[in-house]
DOVOBA-770556 format. One line per field, with one value per residue (C-alpha): chain; residue number from 0; y, x, z; residue in three letters. Coordinates in nm, 4 decimals. Layout:
N
kette	A, ...
nr	NUM, ...
y	Y, ...
x	X, ...
z	Z, ...
rest	ALA, ...
% end
This chain:
209
kette	A, A, A, A, A, A, A, A, A, A, A, A, A, A, A, A, A, A, A, A, A, A, A, A, A, A, A, A, A, A, A, A, A, A, A, A, A, A, A, A, A, A, A, A, A, A, A, A, A, A, A, A, A, A, A, A, A, A, A, A, A, A, A, A, A, A, A, A, A, A, A, A, A, A, A, A, A, A, A, A, A, A, A, A, A, A, A, A, A, A, A, A, A, A, A, A, A, A, A, A, A, A, A, A, A, A, A, A, A, A, A, A, A, A, A, A, A, A, A, A, A, A, A, A, A, A, A, A, A, A, A, A, A, A, A, A, A, A, A, A, A, A, A, A, A, A, A, A, A, A, A, A, A, A, A, A, A, A, A, A, A, A, A, A, A, A, A, A, A, A, A, A, A, A, A, A, A, A, A, A, A, A, A, A, A, A, A, A, A, A, A, A, A, A, A, A, A, A, A, A, A, A, A, A, A, A, A, A, A
nr	0, 1, 2, 3, 4, 5, 6, 7, 8, 9, 10, 11, 12, 13, 14, 15, 16, 17, 18, 19, 20, 21, 22, 23, 24, 25, 26, 27, 28, 29, 30, 31, 32, 33, 34, 35, 36, 37, 38, 39, 40, 41, 42, 43, 44, 45, 46, 47, 48, 49, 50, 51, 52, 53, 54, 55, 56, 57, 58, 59, 60, 61, 62, 63, 64, 65, 66, 67, 68, 69, 70, 71, 72, 73, 74, 75, 76, 77, 78, 79, 80, 81, 82, 83, 84, 85, 86, 87, 88, 89, 90, 91, 92, 93, 94, 95, 96, 97, 98, 99, 100, 101, 102, 103, 104, 105, 106, 107, 108, 109, 110, 111, 112, 113, 114, 115, 116, 117, 118, 119, 120, 121, 122, 123, 124, 125, 126, 127, 128, 129, 130, 131, 132, 133, 134, 135, 136, 137, 138, 139, 140, 141, 142, 143, 144, 145, 146, 147, 148, 149, 150, 151, 152, 153, 154, 155, 156, 157, 158, 159, 160, 161, 162, 163, 164, 165, 166, 167, 168, 169, 170, 171, 172, 173, 174, 175, 176, 177, 178, 179, 180, 181, 182, 183, 184, 185, 186, 187, 188, 189, 190, 191, 192, 193, 194, 195, 196, 197, 198, 199, 200, 201, 202, 203, 204, 205, 206, 207, 208
y	2.0907, 2.2643, 2.0934, 2.3263, 2.1585, 2.1482, 1.9194, 1.5545, 1.5739, 1.6636, 1.3459, 1.1499, 1.2891, 1.2120, 0.8559, 0.8071, 0.9669, 0.7532, 0.4325, 0.5470, 0.6010, 0.2522, 0.1178, 0.2966, 0.1755, -0.1771, -0.1444, -0.0179, -0.3040, -0.5561, -0.3955, -0.4252, -0.8031, -0.8613, -0.6856, -0.8968, -0.6015, -0.7580, -1.1126, -1.2261, -1.3272, -0.9961, -0.8208, -1.0243, -0.9389, -0.5748, -0.5702, -0.7757, -0.5001, -0.2373, -0.4404, -0.4674, -0.0819, -0.0382, -0.2541, -0.0316, 0.2717, 0.0961, 0.0312, 0.3984, 0.4904, 0.2773, 0.4056, 0.7749, 0.7183, 0.5896, 0.8623, 1.1771, 1.3626, 1.5779, 1.4246, 1.6131, 1.3857, 1.1289, 0.8394, 0.5881, 0.7618, 0.7643, 0.3927, 0.2990, 0.4610, 0.3118, -0.0342, -0.0032, 0.0948, -0.1865, -0.4399, -0.3137, -0.3697, -0.6998, -0.8277, -0.7109, -0.9044, -1.2064, -1.1839, -1.1801, -1.4763, -1.6733, -1.5733, -1.7204, -2.0318, -2.1312, -2.0804, -1.9393, -1.8726, -1.5230, -1.3042, -1.2241, -0.8639, -0.8350, -0.9387, -0.6864, -0.4175, -0.4994, -0.4636, -0.1231, -0.0230, -0.1096, 0.1035, 0.3893, 0.3666, 0.3803, 0.6920, 0.8701, 0.7378, 0.8695, 1.2036, 1.2142, 1.1278, 1.4274, 1.6643, 1.5636, 1.7960, 2.0967, 1.9508, 2.2728, 2.3914, 2.0712, 1.8978, 1.9441, 1.7842, 1.4823, 1.4401, 1.4511, 1.1788, 0.9760, 1.0021, 0.8766, 0.5827, 0.4989, 0.5245, 0.2807, 0.0449, 0.0227, -0.0452, -0.3140, -0.4874, -0.5153, -0.6403, -0.8961, -1.0515, -1.0608, -1.2325, -1.4817, -1.5758, -1.6192, -1.8277, -2.0804, -2.0825, -2.0895, -2.2440, -2.6200, -2.6848, -2.7148, -2.6426, -2.3234, -2.2255, -2.2585, -2.0681, -1.7682, -1.7692, -1.7135, -1.4529, -1.2635, -1.2700, -1.1151, -0.8400, -0.7636, -0.7438, -0.5059, -0.2757, -0.3136, -0.2146, 0.1105, 0.1826, 0.1368, 0.3725, 0.6389, 0.5865, 0.6565, 0.9830, 1.1061, 1.0462, 1.2435, 1.5320, 1.5479, 1.5646, 1.8061, 2.0227
x	1.3372, 0.9956, 0.6788, 0.4336, 0.4223, 0.0918, -0.0564, 0.0548, 0.3551, 0.1139, -0.0848, 0.1818, 0.0729, -0.2893, -0.1958, 0.0021, -0.2723, -0.5364, -0.3274, -0.2692, -0.6392, -0.7025, -0.4523, -0.6046, -0.9588, -0.8313, -0.6787, -1.0045, -1.1970, -0.9336, -0.9761, -1.3585, -1.3124, -1.0857, -1.3334, -1.6143, -1.8098, -1.8165, -1.7730, -1.4180, -1.5341, -1.6985, -1.3776, -1.1650, -1.4046, -1.3870, -0.9992, -0.9704, -1.1649, -0.9424, -0.6370, -0.7440, -0.7962, -0.4531, -0.2915, -0.4468, -0.2831, 0.0528, 0.0226, -0.0647, 0.2364, 0.4710, 0.3075, 0.3418, 0.7090, 0.7860, 0.6180, 0.6873, 1.0091, 0.9900, 0.8751, 0.8032, 1.0544, 1.3068, 1.1596, 1.3226, 1.1406, 0.8026, 0.8514, 0.9558, 0.6598, 0.4120, 0.5687, 0.5762, 0.2066, 0.1188, 0.3013, 0.1061, -0.2303, -0.1258, -0.0282, -0.3458, -0.5360, -0.3083, -0.3922, -0.7700, -0.7231, -0.5563, -0.8272, -1.0901, -0.8762, -0.7618, -1.1078, -0.9560, -1.1410, -1.2026, -0.8963, -0.7520, -0.7582, -0.3801, -0.4486, -0.7276, -0.5014, -0.2511, -0.5078, -0.6068, -0.2413, -0.2261, -0.5193, -0.3859, -0.0427, -0.2023, -0.4080, -0.0792, 0.0858, -0.2166, -0.1834, 0.1847, 0.1288, -0.1235, 0.1463, 0.4020, 0.2856, 0.4215, 0.7024, 0.8615, 0.5440, 0.4570, 0.7799, 0.7145, 0.3855, 0.5332, 0.7896, 0.5159, 0.3233, 0.6410, 0.7188, 0.3563, 0.4024, 0.7305, 0.5685, 0.2959, 0.5424, 0.7145, 0.3947, 0.3236, 0.6544, 0.5561, 0.1953, 0.3335, 0.5905, 0.3282, 0.0665, 0.3394, 0.4364, 0.0676, 0.0070, 0.2598, 0.1958, -0.1824, -0.3061, -0.3237, -0.4095, -0.0894, -0.2776, -0.4259, -0.0808, 0.0461, -0.2494, -0.2236, 0.1628, 0.1542, -0.1295, 0.0493, 0.3744, 0.1886, 0.0466, 0.3857, 0.5315, 0.2720, 0.3434, 0.7199, 0.6463, 0.4753, 0.8074, 0.9798, 0.7456, 0.8276, 1.1912, 1.1198, 0.9205, 1.2237, 1.4708, 1.2255, 1.2016, 1.5727, 1.6021, 1.3454, 1.2234
z	-1.2264, -1.2205, -1.0740, -1.2384, -1.5717, -1.7562, -2.0071, -2.0635, -1.8246, -1.5375, -1.6105, -1.4424, -1.1085, -1.1731, -1.2709, -0.9374, -0.7313, -0.8929, -0.8186, -0.4627, -0.4017, -0.5415, -0.2867, 0.0104, -0.0865, -0.1121, 0.2375, 0.3723, 0.2133, 0.3680, 0.7053, 0.6875, 0.5937, 0.9003, 1.1277, 0.9840, 0.8290, 0.4973, 0.3743, 0.2755, -0.0865, -0.1214, -0.0183, -0.2574, -0.5540, -0.4661, -0.4265, -0.7505, -0.9475, -0.8014, -0.8731, -1.2403, -1.2657, -1.1068, -1.3621, -1.6404, -1.4622, -1.4689, -1.8401, -1.8888, -1.7120, -1.9052, -2.2326, -2.1152, -2.0135, -2.3660, -2.5343, -2.3151, -2.3794, -2.0788, -1.7404, -1.4102, -1.2437, -1.3308, -1.5228, -1.2806, -0.9891, -1.1628, -1.2574, -0.9010, -0.7435, -0.9655, -0.9289, -0.5490, -0.5354, -0.7777, -0.5618, -0.2489, -0.4168, -0.5580, -0.2021, -0.0510, -0.3182, -0.2300, 0.1532, 0.0654, -0.1657, 0.1033, 0.3598, 0.1338, -0.0047, 0.3380, 0.4990, 0.8061, 1.1313, 1.2883, 1.2852, 1.6237, 1.7634, 1.6693, 1.3094, 1.3007, 1.4324, 1.1502, 0.8952, 1.0589, 1.0333, 0.6524, 0.5905, 0.7917, 0.6144, 0.2727, 0.3759, 0.4581, 0.1354, -0.0608, 0.0847, 0.0191, -0.3432, -0.3701, -0.2637, -0.5236, -0.7838, -0.5783, -0.3567, -0.2941, -0.1139, 0.0455, 0.1389, 0.5090, 0.4791, 0.2866, 0.5724, 0.8263, 0.6496, 0.6112, 0.9772, 1.0648, 0.8403, 1.0055, 1.3458, 1.2339, 1.0748, 1.4176, 1.5969, 1.3360, 1.4047, 1.7775, 1.7020, 1.4468, 1.6788, 1.9566, 1.7239, 1.5963, 1.9476, 2.0473, 1.7309, 1.8289, 2.1942, 2.1921, 1.8802, 1.8983, 1.5184, 1.3180, 0.9940, 1.1435, 1.2488, 0.8947, 0.7449, 0.9812, 0.9737, 0.5969, 0.6162, 0.9002, 0.7071, 0.4040, 0.6036, 0.7461, 0.3911, 0.2729, 0.5812, 0.4931, 0.1418, 0.2805, 0.4486, 0.1281, -0.0355, 0.2369, 0.1564, -0.2248, -0.1135, 0.0887, -0.1916, -0.4277, -0.1857, -0.1616, -0.5294, -0.6119, -0.3059
rest	MET, ALA, PHE, ASN, LEU, LYS, GLY, LYS, GLU, GLU, LYS, PHE, PHE, SER, ILE, LEU, ASN, SER, HIS, ALA, HIS, LEU, CYS, HIS, GLU, ALA, GLY, GLN, VAL, MET, GLU, LYS, ALA, PHE, LYS, GLY, GLU, ILE, GLU, LYS, GLN, GLU, ALA, LEU, ALA, GLU, ILE, ASP, GLN, LYS, GLU, GLN, ARG, ALA, ASP, GLU, LEU, VAL, ASN, GLN, THR, VAL, GLU, ARG, LEU, ARG, LYS, THR, PHE, ILE, THR, PRO, MET, ASP, ARG, GLU, ASP, ILE, GLN, LEU, LEU, ILE, ASP, GLN, LEU, ASP, THR, THR, ILE, ASP, SER, MET, LYS, ASP, ILE, MET, ASP, LYS, MET, CYS, MET, TYR, GLN, VAL, GLY, GLU, PRO, THR, PRO, GLY, ALA, ILE, ARG, LEU, SER, GLU, ILE, VAL, ALA, LYS, CYS, LEU, LYS, HIS, ILE, THR, LYS, SER, ILE, SER, TYR, MET, GLY, SER, LEU, LYS, LYS, ASN, TYR, ILE, LYS, VAL, GLU, GLY, ARG, ALA, LEU, GLU, VAL, LEU, ARG, LEU, GLU, GLU, GLU, ALA, ASP, GLY, VAL, TYR, HIS, GLU, GLU, MET, ALA, LYS, LEU, PHE, SER, GLU, CYS, LYS, ASP, PRO, ILE, GLU, ILE, ILE, LYS, TRP, LYS, GLU, ILE, LEU, ASN, SER, ILE, GLU, GLU, VAL, ILE, ASP, GLY, CYS, GLU, ASP, LEU, VAL, GLY, THR, PHE, ARG, ARG, VAL, VAL, LEU, LYS, TYR, ALA
% end
């Protein structure tokens, strides 16, 4: 199937690219909040705005899938990609919502590292999405980005387990343990979602490159 389609079919790649950029930007905002560079409430408000714009892009995708006869890749793949991206930004908003609602203390260095990994994974995912309009030319670049996300996910697993162990061995406040356990679990789920996106990229590459 050709990837040099013009007109409205090409718009699918633009929508996916825009959504991916919103996810990456949200990841950067979350990282700044964890590092104390911006207030948590400000970060939540920024991510909420990006999440609303992302929802509009999801609606546009559904509408275009309904109206477009020829799509640049299988409809199921387009729908899966936009759904996975949307789950990612929804989850980051949820993390910041918990940070504000639970009034947690300062994040540990490990929690900050996990937020950095989220932002880095989303940077690679955004670049991968930007290559999808010409996979035959860029499939090696997509694979390189995918491998880097998988490396980061493996690092995150180690950081997550170390942080959970420290939480239960060093924190004496059971309420604080519950708060951070839930937040750390949510961050781990976002990174696992990035791994799922990589799996989708690889399947798409096998189909079309």
